[in-house]
C-alpha positions as CSV (number, residue, x, y, z in Angstrom):
1,X,0.0,0.0,0.0
2,X,1.3,3.5,-0.8
3,X,2.6,5.6,2.1
4,X,1.8,9.2,2.8
5,X,3.4,11.8,5.1
6,X,1.5,13.8,7.7
7,X,2.5,16.1,10.5
8,X,1.5,15.0,14.0
9,X,1.6,17.6,16.8
10,X,1.2,16.3,20.4
11,X,0.5,19.3,22.5
12,X,0.8,17.2,25.6
13,X,4.6,17.2,25.3
14,X,7.0,19.7,24.0
15,X,4.6,20.7,21.2
16,X,7.0,20.0,18.3
17,X,5.5,18.6,15.1
18,X,6.8,15.3,13.9
19,X,6.5,14.0,10.4
20,X,4.8,10.6,10.4
21,X,4.6,8.1,7.5
22,X,1.4,6.2,7.4
23,X,-0.2,3.9,4.9
24,X,-2.8,5.3,2.5
25,X,-6.3,4.9,4.1
26,X,-5.0,5.4,7.7
27,X,-7.7,7.1,9.7
28,X,-7.4,9.9,12.3
29,X,-8.4,7.3,15.0
30,X,-5.7,4.8,13.9
31,X,-3.0,7.5,14.1
32,X,-4.3,8.8,17.4
33,X,-4.0,5.3,19.1
34,X,-0.7,4.5,17.4
35,X,0.9,7.7,18.8
36,X,-1.0,8.1,22.1
37,X,-1.3,4.4,23.0
38,X,-4.2,2.0,23.0
39,X,-5.1,3.0,26.6
40,X,-5.6,6.7,25.6
41,X,-9.1,8.1,25.6
42,X,-10.0,10.3,22.7
43,X,-12.6,12.0,25.0
44,X,-9.7,13.5,26.9
45,X,-8.3,15.3,23.9
46,X,-9.3,17.9,21.2
47,X,-8.3,16.2,18.0
48,X,-8.1,18.3,14.8
49,X,-6.8,17.8,11.3
50,X,-5.8,21.0,9.5
51,X,-7.4,23.0,12.3
52,X,-10.8,21.4,11.7
53,X,-12.7,18.9,13.8
54,X,-12.9,15.6,12.0
55,X,-14.6,12.2,12.5
56,X,-12.6,9.3,13.8
57,X,-13.0,7.7,10.4
58,X,-11.4,10.6,8.5
59,X,-8.8,9.2,6.1
60,X,-5.6,11.2,6.4
61,X,-4.3,12.8,3.2
62,X,-0.8,13.8,2.2
63,X,0.3,16.9,3.9
64,X,-2.4,16.9,6.6
65,X,-1.6,18.3,10.0
66,X,-3.1,16.4,12.9
67,X,-3.0,18.1,16.4
68,X,-3.8,16.4,19.7
69,X,-4.4,18.7,22.6
70,X,-5.4,17.6,26.1
71,X,-8.7,19.0,27.4
72,X,-7.5,18.8,31.0
73,X,-4.2,20.2,32.2
74,X,-2.6,18.2,35.0
75,X,-2.2,20.1,38.2
76,X,-4.5,22.9,37.1
C-alpha cells in the first residue's frame, strides 16, 4: 500500500511537530491510538486535522496536520 506523510503535533509534550509516515487509508483514529497508546481516551483530547474537527473515520491525506491537545491540564 502506498505511504503518505502527515504532521503530527502532540501538545501534551514539547509541542513540536513530527512527520509521520502512514499507509494510505489510515484514519485519524488509527494514528491517534498509534501515537498516544491503546489506553488513551479520545474524549480527553481535542483532535483536529488542518485546524478542523474531523470524524474518527477521516482518512488522512498527504500533507495533513493532525493536532492532539489535552482538554485537562494536569495540576490545574
